N, C-alpha and C positions, 0 to 999 in steps of 0.2 A: 276291223278294229279302228275305232275313231281316234285320230291323233289329237293331242292337246292343242288348245288355241295358240296360234302364232308359232307352232312347232314346224309347220311346213306341210306339203302335200305330195302324194305320189299318184300319178295317173298313168293308165295304160293306153298307149297310142294304137291306132288301128293299123292294119296291114301286117305284112311279114317282115319283122325287124329283128336284128340281132339284139338290140337293147330297146325293148318296147316301152319301158317304164321311164317317164320323165319326172324328175325330182325338182320341186319348186320351193322357194322360200319367199314369203310375202315381204314387200318393201314398205317402209313407213311412208304414208301419204298415198298409198295405192300402187297397184301393179305387183310384179313379182320378179324374182331372179331365178333363172334356171341353174341349178347346181350341177346337173349332169343327167346322163341317161344310164340305166342299168338293165341287166338281163332279167332280173327278178325283183319282186316287191321286197323280198328280204334284203337284197343288196341296196335297194333304195332306202329302206329304214336304217341300214347301217350308215349310209352316206349322210342322211339327215342327222343321225346321232353324232357323227363326227363333226358335222358343221355346227350343230347347236352347242356342242361341248367346247369348241374352239373355232369360231367363225373365221372363214377366210374371204378375202375380198380381192378378186383378180380381174384384170382387164384382159379378156380372152384374146383380143387382137394384139395386145402388146406384151403379154407375158413371155419372157425369154426362156431359153433352155435352162439357164442357171436358176431362174425363179421357179420354174416347174420342177426342177430336180430338188430344190430345197423343200418345196411343198410336198413332193412325193416322199422324200425322206421322213418328213414329219407325219404324214397321214397314212402312208402305205407300207413303208419298209419294215416297220416293227412287226408285221405279220410274218416276215420271212425268217428262216433259220439264220443263226449267227454267221455261219460260214458263207451262206449265199449272200447275205446282206453286205458283208465286208468285200466280197468279190465284186459286187455291183458298185459299191462305193469306189473301189480301186479303179474300176473300168471308166468311171466318169472323167478321170484325169485326161483320158485320150479324146474326150469330147469337148474339153474346155475351150478350144478355139472357136466353138460355136456358142459359147455361154451367153453372149450378149445379143444373139440373134433371136427375134420373135419366133417362138416355137412353131407357130402356124405357117411360117415361111420356110422352114427347113424341109429339104427334099431328100429323096432316097439316096441320090448320088453323094450328098454331103455326109449323110450317115455312113454310107459305105466307105467314104474316104477315111473316116475316123478308124474304121476297122483295118483298111488296107495299108495305112501309113503308121500304124501303132508300132511296128517293128518288133512285135513279140510273137510268141508261139500260138498254136491253135487254141489253147486254154484261154488266153487273154482275148483273142479275137472272138471266141464264143461268149465271153463275159460282156464285151462291148455290145455285141448283137443282142444279147439277152436284156441288157439295160435299155436299149432303144425300144425293145418290145414292151417292157414295163412302163416306160414313159409314154409311149404311144397309147397304150390302153388307158392310162390315167388321163391323158389329154383328151381322148375320145369320151371318157366318162364325164369330163368337165365341159364337153362341147367346145373344146379349143380347136379340134381338127375333125374332119369328116372322113378321113381315110388314113389307114395305118401303113405308112411307107416302110415300117420295119418288117412287114411281111415279105418285102422284096430283097432283103439283105442276105448276104452269104458270108460264110467264114470258112477258113481252112478246116478240113475234117480232122478230128482228133486221131492221133496215131494209135495203133493197137497197143494195149497195155503190155508192159514187160513184166508184169507181176508173175511170180512163180509160187504156186502153193507149196506148203510143206509136204514132203513125201511121207508115206506110211512109216518108213524106217526112221525118218527124222522125228516123227511124232512119238514113236517108241523110245527114241533116245531121250526126248524130253521127259517122258514118264520115268525113265531110268535115273534121271538126274533131278527128280522132284525136290530133293533136299537143297539144291542150289538156290541161292536168293533169286527171286523174280521168275523162276521157271513156272511157278503156279500161275502167274499173270499171263504168260504166253499160252498156257493151256486153257485158261478162262477165255482168252481171246478166241482161240481155235474152236472151242465148243459153244460159243455164244454169238460170234459174228459182229460184235460191237466195233465201231471205229475207235481209234485211240482216244479221241476227245470225249467220246460217249462213255467209255468204260471209266476213264479217270474222273468223270463228272458224277458217277453214281454215288449216292449217299446211302447210309444204312436204311433210311426210310424208303428208298427205291427197291429194296430187296425184301420180298415176302417169303420167308422160309417155310411158313405153313402152307402157302399156296404153291411154293416151289417156282417162283417167278422173279424176274428182274424187270424193271420198268425204266425206260430212258430213251435217249435219241434226241438229236438236235438239228440235223441238217435240212430235212425236207418235211413237207406236210405229212407224207406217208411214213416218215421215219420218226417223227416226234411222238413221245409218250407211247412207244410200242412195247409190247409185252414179249419177252423172250424167256421161255422156260429154263430153269436151271438143270442142265444135264446131270444125270446121276453121278457121273465120274468126277465132275468138278464141284459137286455140292460140298464135300468136306473142305475144299480150299476156300470156298465162299464162306462157310461157317467159321473157319479160322480167321479169315479177314474181318468178318463181322465181330468176332469176339475181341478183336484188338480195341474196339470202341472209338476209332478215329472218326473224323467228320466226313470222310469218304470211304468207300469200300476199299479202294486201293490207296494206301498212305505210305509214307516213308518217315519213320520215327515219329509217328502220330500226327503228321501234317500232310495236307494234300500236296500232290506233285503236279508240275506242269508237263505238257507234252515234251518240252525240250529236256527236262530232267529225266523223264522216263526213257526217252530215246538214248540218253547216255548210259543208263542201266542196261538197256536193250543191246546196245553196241558191245558192251563189255561181255554180256552173256553170250551173244552170237560168236564172239571171238573164242570164248572158253569152250563152246560146244562145236566149234569149227563149222558153223553154218553161215549162210549169207541170205538173210531175209529181212524184210521191213515189217513193222507192226501191221501195216495194212494188208500184208500178204496172209495174215491169219484170217482176215475177213474173206479173202479169195478162197482160202483153204476150207473154211466153213461152208460156203456156198457150193464149191466144187464137190466136196465129199458128200453133202446132202443130196446133190443131184445124182451123183454116181450110185448112191444107196437107194435111189428110187423114191425119194421123198416127194410129196405132193407139191407141185409148183406154187400154188397159192400159199401154202404154209411157208415155203422158203421165202417168198416175197414179203410176207407179213413179218417174219423174223428178221429179215435183212432191212426192212424199211423201204422196199422197192414198190413201185406201182406196177401191177401186172400189165403186161403188154396187150393181151387180148381182152376185149370188152366183156366176154363171159366171165372170166376170172375177176376182172376189175370191178364189175358192177353186181353180178349176181351170185358170186361164189363167196360164201361166208364160212369161216372156220371157228371151231370152238377151241378153248384152251387145251382140252384133252387131245384134240387132233394135232395141235402144235407140239404137245409133249410126245405124242406117238412119233411124230416126224423127227424131232430132234434126237430121240433115243435110237434112231437108225444109225447114228454115229457110234459104232461099236468098238473102234480101236482107241 
């Protein structure tokens, strides 16, 4: 495909390279500027489109960490999930001591110091490490660096989760108290696997009663816009919520509710039922029960919004909606 005049060019370099495509933009008066290197022609076209929509002019030798971070926020962060994006933005505060240093001069030990001296737990350390990875890949794309020092970084391992799934008896108790306010939402959680933010964000347009599906998800690429079949046992609850006509599937007095509001309702309900669980433990319950019921691993990953760990399932294994419905109906309690 021929690109428009003055749009820029993409050329493939010889040899075995991780990013063999060089993306160039012509300068006025002759010559060209290298915008970066990409792994595919499609990525190169995307880079050209970004630049032509909003050109950036950087001095590769002088651009600082702060300058690169601002450019990354503008050009790249929008593709990330909301939760992931905010985590990385928060991680930057621990890198600020290096904000005025040219990025090309920052070495692995300085990046590591930001992690080691943050004084926070494994989650924050992992966020800082992840941020350096994003910035390094962007800097490499822009030809600011030739080596990614972020590959050398380490962070404290995350501790094993203390999440406790609902027991079979507890789930039976929930069904026995279905008339109690908000119990229906707990069961919808348990039979769908949504995160709290994902379920509360669902709109009536995201629910297709004819197809028997819900569509949503926000956190990761694999989790965005995923399809979860409506389990037959929770369908009446979903239909009742839809009939309320609110702007969200889950509303309070006709209005959307925040995570914080819902957690207050949740805490009161757990006290009433003498249970000790968090909303996220419904998600653990969903996956644990599906696994125990022998559901196909790929189907579980698709409904959870997880990336399958083995390449066979990740790349070559495709599932139909009917297969997802068959898997979710294995939840018989």
